[in-house]
C-alpha positions in Angstrom: 83.2 233.6 258.1 81.0 235.6 255.0 77.8 235.6 254.6 75.3 237.5 251.9 73.5 240.7 253.0 70.7 241.8 250.8 69.4 245.2 249.8 68.1 247.4 247.6 69.6 250.5 248.9 73.1 250.9 249.8 73.1 253.5 251.9 70.9 251.9 254.5 73.9 249.0 254.7 75.9 250.8 257.3 74.8 249.6 261.1 74.3 245.9 259.6 77.7 245.8 258.0 79.3 247.0 261.1 76.9 244.7 263.8 78.3 241.2 261.5 82.0 242.9 261.0 82.0 243.1 265.5 80.4 239.5 265.4 83.7 238.7 263.1 81.4 238.3 259.8 82.3 239.5 256.9 79.5 241.3 254.6 79.1 240.0 251.0 76.8 242.2 249.1 73.9 241.1 247.5 71.2 243.3 245.6 68.8 243.1 242.4 71.3 244.4 240.3 74.3 242.1 242.0 72.4 238.7 242.5 74.7 235.3 243.0 73.9 232.0 245.4 74.8 230.9 248.6 78.0 229.3 246.8 81.1 229.9 248.8 79.2 231.7 251.6 78.4 230.5 255.1 75.4 232.9 256.3 72.1 234.8 255.0 71.4 238.1 256.6 67.8 239.6 255.2 67.7 243.1 255.6 65.0 245.5 255.9 63.5 247.6 253.4 60.4 248.2 251.4 56.6 246.2 251.6 56.7 243.1 250.2 54.1 242.2 247.4 50.8 241.3 248.6 50.2 239.2 245.9 52.8 237.0 247.2 50.9 235.5 249.8 47.6 235.7 248.0 46.0 239.7 249.0 45.4 242.6 247.0 47.6 245.5 247.3 46.5 248.1 250.3 46.2 251.8 249.9 49.4 251.8 252.3 51.4 249.1 251.4 54.3 250.2 249.7 54.7 249.5 245.2 55.9 246.6 244.8 59.4 246.1 244.2 59.1 242.1 242.2 62.8 242.1 241.9 64.1 242.3 245.7 61.1 239.7 246.5 62.2 237.5 243.8 65.9 237.3 244.8 65.4 237.2 248.5 62.7 234.3 248.3 65.0 232.5 246.3 68.4 233.0 248.7 66.3 232.4 251.9 64.9 229.3 250.4 67.7 228.1 249.1 69.4 228.5 252.6 66.8 226.6 254.3 66.9 223.5 252.2 70.4 223.3 252.6 71.1 224.1 256.2 72.8 227.4 255.9 72.2 229.7 259.2 70.1 232.9 258.5 69.3 236.0 260.4 66.2 238.0 258.9 65.6 241.6 260.1 62.3 243.2 259.8 61.3 243.3 256.1 63.5 240.6 256.3 61.7 238.7 258.6 57.8 239.5 256.7 59.9 238.2 253.7 61.5 234.9 255.3 57.9 234.1 256.4 56.2 234.7 253.3 58.9 232.6 251.4 57.3 229.7 254.1 53.9 230.1 252.7 53.1 232.6 255.7 50.7 235.8 255.5 51.3 239.3 256.7 49.0 242.2 258.2 49.6 244.9 255.6 48.8 247.9 258.2 48.8 247.6 261.5 45.8 249.6 263.2 47.8 251.5 265.7 51.8 252.0 264.6 52.6 254.7 267.1 54.3 252.0 269.0 55.6 250.0 266.1 57.0 252.6 263.7 59.2 255.4 265.4 61.3 257.6 263.7 65.0 256.9 264.8 67.9 259.5 263.6 70.4 257.9 261.6 73.2 259.7 262.7 73.7 257.6 265.6 74.7 254.5 264.7 74.5 251.9 267.2 72.8 254.0 269.4 69.0 254.1 269.2 66.7 254.2 272.1 63.9 251.3 272.9 60.3 252.1 271.4 59.0 249.4 273.5 59.5 245.8 274.6 58.7 241.8 273.7 58.3 238.9 275.0 60.5 236.0 274.3 59.0 232.6 274.6 60.7 230.1 276.9 62.1 226.9 274.8 63.0 228.7 272.1 66.6 229.0 270.1 65.5 232.9 270.8 65.6 232.4 274.2 68.8 231.0 274.3 70.4 233.8 272.8 68.6 236.0 274.4 66.7 235.0 277.5 63.1 234.6 278.0 60.7 237.1 279.0 60.8 240.7 278.5 63.2 243.1 276.6 63.3 246.3 275.3 63.5 246.8 271.6 63.7 249.5 269.3 60.8 249.7 266.0 59.9 250.9 262.4 57.7 248.9 261.0 53.7 249.3 260.0 53.3 245.3 259.1 53.8 242.5 260.5 53.6 238.8 260.5 48.9 237.6 260.2 49.7 233.4 259.5 53.5 231.9 260.3 54.7 229.8 257.2 55.2 226.3 257.8 57.2 224.9 260.1 57.9 228.4 262.0 56.8 229.6 265.4 56.6 232.2 266.8 59.2 233.4 269.8 58.6 236.4 270.8 54.9 238.9 270.8 54.7 242.8 271.7 51.6 243.5 274.4 49.6 244.5 271.8 49.9 240.9 269.9 52.0 241.4 267.6 54.3 239.1 266.3 57.8 240.2 267.3 60.0 237.0 266.3 59.8 234.0 264.2 61.9 231.1 264.0 62.3 227.1 263.0 63.0 224.2 264.6 65.4 222.0 263.6 67.1 224.4 261.4 70.7 224.9 262.2 69.7 228.7 262.7 66.9 230.4 261.5 65.8 233.6 263.3 64.0 236.1 262.2 63.0 239.4 264.4 60.9 242.5 263.6 62.9 245.0 265.0 66.6 246.5 264.5 69.1 244.8 266.6 72.0 246.2 264.5 71.0 250.0 265.3 71.4 248.8 269.1 74.1 246.6 269.6 76.4 249.2 271.1 74.3 249.7 273.8 72.0 246.7 274.5 74.0 243.5 275.1 71.0 241.2 274.1 70.7 242.3 270.4 74.7 242.0 270.5 74.1 238.4 271.2 71.6 238.0 267.8 75.0 238.9 266.0 77.3 236.4 268.1 75.1 233.8 268.3 74.7 234.0 264.2 78.6 234.7 264.1 78.5 231.5 266.0 75.9 229.0 263.5 78.3 230.2 261.1 81.3 228.8 262.6 79.7 225.5 263.1 78.9 225.6 259.4 82.2 225.3 258.4 82.9 222.3 260.0 79.2 220.5 259.0 
């Protein structure tokens, strides 16, 4: 099984690729410098990174928002729309969740009023072992609940933006105690799950995060027999 993994900075890929391989998935790198379609791939993983251009959701750029990376935004928008249209499994993480939402017609909060809980600096020298920053509550009767279990889960966190209005056809499947949307999914799709935290950093210490990659792998296996 092979999944496309989008990125801008290759040095940030280690944890994502390790988590995919632990689940039996071979990552195929896709970047603005090495673009491709999803042809011959079984899934798509959207990774973290810099902020999405606010023009894509009808806003002016706030002072706290990163300079746009239009090439990456365009590439990932095309890929996620291709995946959603074709029934290809999608797992979206952090920036990936925000891109997933914007590509579906949703909007973002460009800067959270308080980021002390949501933006936690964590060491890069401990792959798979980052600590938890706060909890999220997973909603019942969602795909995410079937994977991780409904109720509270401890997660790590490093973001200053968040989903505001969910995109068309998306539902909120997890929320933090302060009301920040922490997960989205698309009902009716074989697997389209997006989370705001970084599960790839905690697969060695958190069974729920490990299960998320296992469920993604199961969805890829299902796509092979369709």
